[in-house]
Residue, then its C-alpha position, 0 to 999 in steps of 0.5 A: x543501540x541496536x534498534x530505534x523504533x519511531x513506529x510501534x510494532x504489534x506488542x508480540x513482535x516488539x516483545x520478541x525483539x526486546x527479548x533479543x536486542x536492545x531497543x528504544x521506542x521514541x515516537x516523538x522523534x518523528x516530529x523532531x528532526x534535530x533530536x532524531x539526528x542526535x540519537x543516530x550516532x550509535x543506532x544500528x537499525x531503524x524503524x521509521x514512519x512514512x513521513x521521515x525522509x532518509x537522505x544522504x545528509x540524514x545518513x551522515x548522522x548514522x555512521x553505524x546504521x546497518x538496516x532501515x525498516x518501514x511498515x509501509x510500501x514505497x521508496x520515494x522518501x528513501x535515497x536508495x542509492x545512498x543506502x546501497x553505497x553504505x551497505x544499509x539494508x532497506x526493509x519493507x513488508x512488501x506484501x503485507x498490505x496486498x489483501x487489505x488494499x484489495x479489500x479496500x478497492x472492493x469495498x469502495x467499488x461496492x459503496x460507489x455502486x450502491x451509493x444508498x449504503x453510504x447515505x444510510x451510514x451517514x445517518x440519513x435513515x429515511x433517505x429516498x432509495x438510490x438505484x444501484x448497480x451490481x458487480x456481476x455482469x459489470x466490466x471492471x477496468x484494472x489499471x495497473x498490475x500492482x500486487x493488490x490487483x492480483x488479489x482483486x482480480x480473483x475476487x471480482x472474477x468470482x463475483x461475475x465481473x468481466x475484467x479488462x486491463x492496462x498497465x503502462x509497464x506490462x506488455x499485453x502479451x505478458x502471461x500475468x494477464x491470462x493467469x489473472x483472467x484479465x483481458x489486456x486492452x489499449x488504454x482508450x478501449x479500457x476507458x470506453x468499455x469499463x463501468x468501473x476503473x480500479x487504479x493501482x499503478x506502481x508509481x514512478x515519476x514518469x507517470x506524473x499526470x498520467x490520468x489526463x484530459x486526453x485519457x479521460x476524454x474516452x470515459x464511458x459516461x457514468x464510470x466510477x473510479x477507485x484507487x490506491x495509487x499515488x495522487x500524483x498519477x492524476x492531473x487534478x484539473x482534468x479529474x475535476x472536469x471529468x467528475x463535474x461533467x459526469x464522465x466519472x460519476x464518483x471516485x474514491x481514492x486512498x492516501x492522497x498527498x498534501x495539496x491534492x483537492x485542497x481548498x481553492x482547487x477545482x477538485x475541492x468543489x467536487x462533492x462526488x470525490x471521496x478521499x480516505x487517509x490511507x485506509x487501504x493498508x491500515x488493518x489489524x491483520x496487515x499490521x501484524x503481518x508487517x510487524x512480524x516481517x520487520x521483526x524477522x528482518x531486523x533480527x537477521x541484520x543484527x545477528x549476521x556479519x556485516x559481510x554476510x552477503x545480504x542485498x542492501x536494497x529492498x529485502x525480498x518479498x514476503x509470503x502471505x500465509x507463512x509458517x511460524x517457527x516452532x517457538x511461536x504459537x500456531x497461526x490464526x485461522x482466517x476467522x479467529x479473533x486477532x490477538x497478535x500471535x500471528x504468522x511470520x512473513x515467510x517460511x524461513x525459521x529465525x536463528x535461535x528460535x527453534 
């Protein structure tokens, strides 16, 4: 079997692959570890959902595996070293969700600045008016320079926000700060000056509990927080205390891991904490971009010799607005209705499609 899909691509991308390769779509195997391992013996490439972890033991059941693809970003559930040793190419649509996550962060900021909108959306038609705030003239702290922060910075600058930023992995003299129009500051200064904080730190295990009591002690009272980073970045008890005493007026975080803010924890009691189930990256447009990127990379893996020289770990970043091969319809405009006839993920035509 050339391709085993446990997660569906958009119909056009999946049909494009089916015309060229032998494909099986078995989403039920994502819930059946034993059944999946029985199927792996002759699978050359896989498309896996986030919840399926790839370990050395997993790879022992896949002796001919050449490529492993995911529609999402993040490698914490994949043993990259084991993949490297076996020359298995790990494919991720790294930039497919940049715009959608940036728009999620913007929407969250607007909702928390204008809390009355959320009240009306919940159906309270005659609720008393809630005094809001404006992005224009506000100071927004950019905590973490993940790719979505680049898109968000451009949007917020155009709306008249003052941007300050900090990233534990980016030096304050890096050219990216100036290019994005963000003033680099120390962490304490970012906390003390920001009306709102947007968190999109590229997570690593060393950052577990990074947002803690010491950091939150310097919050400007009444801050709002939004974020798309892993919830492990937060010391949950410290965040609960900041939400309870007003240092943080409200927070909206996307994609919290299991156990975060569950019943019986201090965060569960905080009515000003809003959690969403990975909505930031879940748009039709980002799904189309990710599907075509994955389809392209799988085709490359399957049509190239095993000694083709592909870097086995993490395929290169994709472009946001790529050019289609000649055999595909023209790309949609920004305002066109979504049909799935969408751009591929970079400017390189596929072999055999012209």
